[in-house]
Structures are given as structure tokens and as C-alpha cells.
MIZA-652753 format. One record per residue: x, y, z of N, C-alpha, C, CB in turn. Coordinates in steps of 0.05 Angstrom, whole numbers, plus 5000, padded with zeros to 4 digits. Each point is the difference from the previous one (the first is absolute). Glycine has a CB too. Layout:
BEGIN
XYZXYZXYZXYZ;...
This chain:
BEGIN
502049725000498550285005501550284994497749745036;501150394946502050264996498750205028500749994933;501150085084499850235012499950314995501549655015;496750504986500150324982500050195028496449904947;504750195053499650245024498650314989504849775025;493550284980499150255001499950245005499349754997;500950485010501650315009499450134984503749935016;495350384997500350244992500450095017498150034972;502050235032499650195020496750154994506050075004;492950085027497250015002498750194969500749975063;497249974933498750154981501349884968499350455040;501949414959501149944973497949764983505450115023;492949764999497949794983500749715006499450334960;502049655061500849714999497849845005504350085014;493850055006497349745016498450004973499050145064;501150034915498449954978501749814979497450465008;505549544994500649784978499949775013502850254974;498249795049499049685020497449864993501950195043;496249984951497449864993501049984971495750195035;505149914949500449944974500949684995501050524995;501149485035501349714987498049785019506350174989;493049925029497549775007497749984976500450125056;499350064939498449934975501149844972498150415020;504149574976500049834980501249815017500150284958;499449585064499449805020502949955010495649784978;505650425031501249945013500649925030500150174963;500949745046499449925036501750315004500549295015;499050865002500250375011499949975029497050274960;505349755046499750075038500050315002503249575022;495550554995499750265001502350055041493350024955;508450045034501250055023498150155023504250014970;495250355019498050165017497549845012501350424970;497749415009498049815017499849895020499849964973;502649885023501149875019500350075024501449884972;500050325025500150255022497750085022502550164962;495849945011496850125012499349695026497350334937;502449555049499249745017500449985015500049834982;502750085023501149925018499950275031503049644954;496950595032499450255025497749975010502250334982;495149505009498249895008501249725016497050264960;504749655043499849695009502650015015497249734958;504650155030502149795012502650235009498449504963;500750765024502650185005498550185023502950014945;495250045053499250245024500849945024496350124980;503449695032501349925029503350125003496649515001;504450414980503850005002500550284992501749484983;496650654999500450364995498650045024499950144946;498849875073497450135023502750025015493949755002;507849995005502350005018502050134993499149645012;502250424965502150074983499650405009499649464950;497750515046498250344998497250065008502450034963;498350005071497550065009498050084995502150005015;495549984975498350185000499349974970501750295040;498249584945500050084967498549814986504350205000;494749595024498249854987496450035014505149674986;493650364999496550015010498949754994499050474988;498749365024498549844996501149794988497050295002;506249635011501049864986501650074964496549785038;503350404954501650054976501750304996496349684982;505350255015503650165000497550274987506549544980;494050705033499050274990501850104976498350115050;502549934933502249984977500350335003498649524960;499750695043500850195011501150105022497849974977;501649935049501350015021502249834997496450125024;504749704961501249775000503050304987495349364991;504550744993501050194976500550155008498249944972;500350265051501050205014502249985017496250114995;504649505009501849955023501749964984498049835038;502250084937502549884992501850204971497149465020;500450644968501050244975501450155004497150034985;505749925006502450255001501249965023497850374977;501749375041501549835023501549804999497350105017;505449954971501649764986500049745014502950334982;498149745056499849755014497449865012504150165006;493750084989496349855000500049824977496950435018;503349714958499949824979500649704993500550414993;502649615023501849764992498749725019505150374990;493049875034498649795019498149874989500750245034;497449904955498049914984500749804988498450344996;503049694982501549884982500349745002501750354997;501049625029500549775007496849835019506250235000;492349895004496949815002499249894981498450255025;500849944961499149994968500749774976500550505011;501849554986501149944970500649665011502950584977;497149355043501249655002497149834995504650065044;493450154971497549814999498150054965499550085068;501250114920498850124976502149764985498450635008;503949304989502049794982498449745007505250235003;494349745017498749705009497550014981501449965056;497150194955497150034967500949984970497550405026;504349754966501749934978500449744996502050375005;500149505010499149724994499049865000501350045001;496950005022497149794988498750024977498850005037;502050254953497749994979501649924971496750405028;506549614978501149904981499849724995502350345006;497949455023499149804999497849954989502349995028;495250144972498249894986499450114972498449885042;503050314952499750044975501449834980499150405016;504049424999501049854981497449625008507250384998;492949685025497549735002498050014973499550055059;499550124940498650004982500850094963497550075050;504949884955501049934970499850324981497749405004;503050855015499650314990503549894979496750485058;503249674919502050104994502550195002496949834990;500650385023501450335000498350005032500550334934;501249855083498250095017501250265010498249535011;500850674997499850324998500150005035496450174945;505650025063500950065024499450415001504449455001;493350594998499650235009500750155022497649854979;506050345016500650025034500150294995503049565023;496550654983500150324997503650015008493850205021;507549714997503350065004500949715004500050515025;499649444948501649744992502750064997496549814977;505850365013502750065001499650125028501650084948;498250095065500150085026500849785019496750324987;501749445013500449755015500349844985498050075032;504050034951502449654989497849864983503549835051;494450144955498049794987500749954974496550145024;504950044956499449974972503049675000497650734975;503649125047501649885000497749695007504750445011;492949614987498349815006499049994975499250045047;501050024942498250074966502149864970497750615023;501049364961501149854977501250304981495949495001;501150774997501150164988498050255014502249684954;499350585040497550185019498850194973502950085058;494549974948498450154985499550275016498249574978;502450685007499850235016497450224988505949935011;491950005004498150214979500850405008494849515002;504950594977501450275008498850234973505349715026;494750544978497950194983502450225007493649845008;505950384986501650204998498650185026501349954942;500950165070500050075027496450265003507649915004;492750224973496850185009498549854997500250414989;499049375000497049874992499749785035500749944923;502250005084500849865025498150255022506149744983;495250485016499150175023496650105001505450174998;494349784976497150115003498249805013500650284961;499049435023498649745013501550065030499549594951;502150465060500449995030497850255011505949824999;495050354990499150235020496850004997504850314995;494149514987497649994994498649855022501150044951;500649775073498349885011500550065030499549674960;497450335049499450195024500750015019497650014988;504149765019501850065026503150074997496849685022;503150394958502750124992501150255004499249734974;503350365029501250305003502449994978498850095057;501350164940503050034987502549905023498150484968;500349605061502249865011501549725002498050315016;498949494991499849795006501849864974495450085032;504050064933501249854980502350015003497250034973;504050245035503050045002501649695018498850645002;499349375018501549835019500049744985498750235046;498449684942501149734990502550004973494749845016;504250334971502350024982503149965015496650334973;504249825041502349925016500849805010499350295005;498149474996500949845014500649764981497850195043;500949914930501149814974501350054986497549864999;503549974990502950054979498850124975503149555015;498750654970498350164980499149854979502350395010;495649644980499949884976502450024977495350075014;505450014985503349984979501649895005500150294989;499749595037502149725013498049754994502850275049;494749704958498849794986499649974978498849985028;500750184952500550014979503549764978496350555025;505349564995501849994996500949625006500050625009;498549345008500149715019497949794980500450285060;498049864923497749844987500749824987497750294997;500749504998500549854980497650024983503049725025;494650424989498350034977499250265009498549524985;500050664995499050275008497049964995504450314987;494249825023496450054999499450275001498749605027;501350584953499150235005498050104993503250035003;495450055024496950005001499450314988499349645048;502250554944500050194997497650034976505050035022;495449764953497950114978498049764999503650324968;495649695055497249884999500049805013498950144964;498549685040499849735015500049784968496350205056;503349894925500349784979503449954987494450144988;506450075022503450064990500949755017501050614994;498049405041501349915015499349705003500550455017;496549494973499849764992501749734980496650325012;504049884971501849914980503450025007495850154969;503950065048502849835013501049785006499450265010;499049735012498449745022501149714986494450285013;503449754961500749844988501549914977497450055024;504950124975502249994987502349885012498150354981;501749745049501349945025499749765003499550375020;497249464981500149745001502249804978495150155019;503850024966500649804967503149965007496350264953;504849965049503150045009500649795026500050574984;498649495034500749725020499649714995499050315028;498549574956500649774991502149944992496750004995;504350204986503049804985502350105020499050014938;500349975096502349925018499449845007501550265012;496949514988499849835010501649724994496450295006;
């Protein structure tokens, strides 16, 4: 089974691209969705123990947690040491299931793929990108987003230019959904030749 790592900075269209891979029949693991689910379950007591007061009704309040860790490297490192191993277990279980189902390709949708060394666990990296103006417009249209928060998130992420440099495949979402879908299909065709 060929495992692809899918990544891209905030606002690039990564989630939409992941859905395109899934629509092509590719087993797709969404690391962000796994974290959201785990924040309502297994991770909640562990995070509450490390950051008292951030869990309400058994669920991590991401806003409260963000205030405790964003812009604070030591706190962020502490959080990542709690979250990453458990998300990694989920990822391994997903890949085992996909392999048992006989899937030829699986995609790991991981926002911080390069930042966390995830590229070492995949056969090839797919980077979703667009130009900076489109990215900024998309992100600032989000209800919960401010210019300051956007800048903090960008500061935590590897620059798009570096992600592009490390990519085996690029999906540019700045030319519309149909063009992105064609890029996904072309990527899968190329990947089939890697088997």
C-alpha cells in the first residue's frame, strides 16, 4: 500500500482536497478530525491534568486551550507531547485497517506533516497550495479568525515555499475545484506507477 502525506498551510484548501482523494476511493485519515474526536474522549482527562480548567463537560475547550498554549513554546511542547503519541496510535490503526481492506493507496491528511517529521512515515508528500492573497482572504473570512490569530498560526507553520520545495506532488487550489480535482486524479495516476 502506498501511503501519501497530504499537507498545506491554513486556508490552502487541504480539507477540500482530502475529500477529493476520498471521493476517488482512497482511504483518507484526517488528523485534525481525530484530534477533535479525541478532545471529546481519551485526551480530555490528560489535557485537563496538564492544563487545569480547559475541559468542560468532558470536552477540551479549544478556545481556552489555545489561550494557554498559542505563542508559548513550552506549553505548546507539553501539549504536543500529550497529543501526538495518541494521534499516532490512531493513524497506525487506520493504516492497518486500510491495508487489511486491500487498499492500494492511503492518504494521511496531516496539517503539520513536515513540522512534526511526518514525511518520514509516507512514500510521497502532496502539498496543497495557492497564492498568499487567496489564502489570506479565505482565512480571514472565517468567523472565529482575526488577523492576529492568522499570523500566530502562520508563524507555527512552515512557509508555503518550503512545503512546495519538499513536495512530490502539488495541488494548486487557486484555479477552482475542477482544476484541483484534475490534479488529484493526475497525482493518483502517477502514484499508481510507484507501486
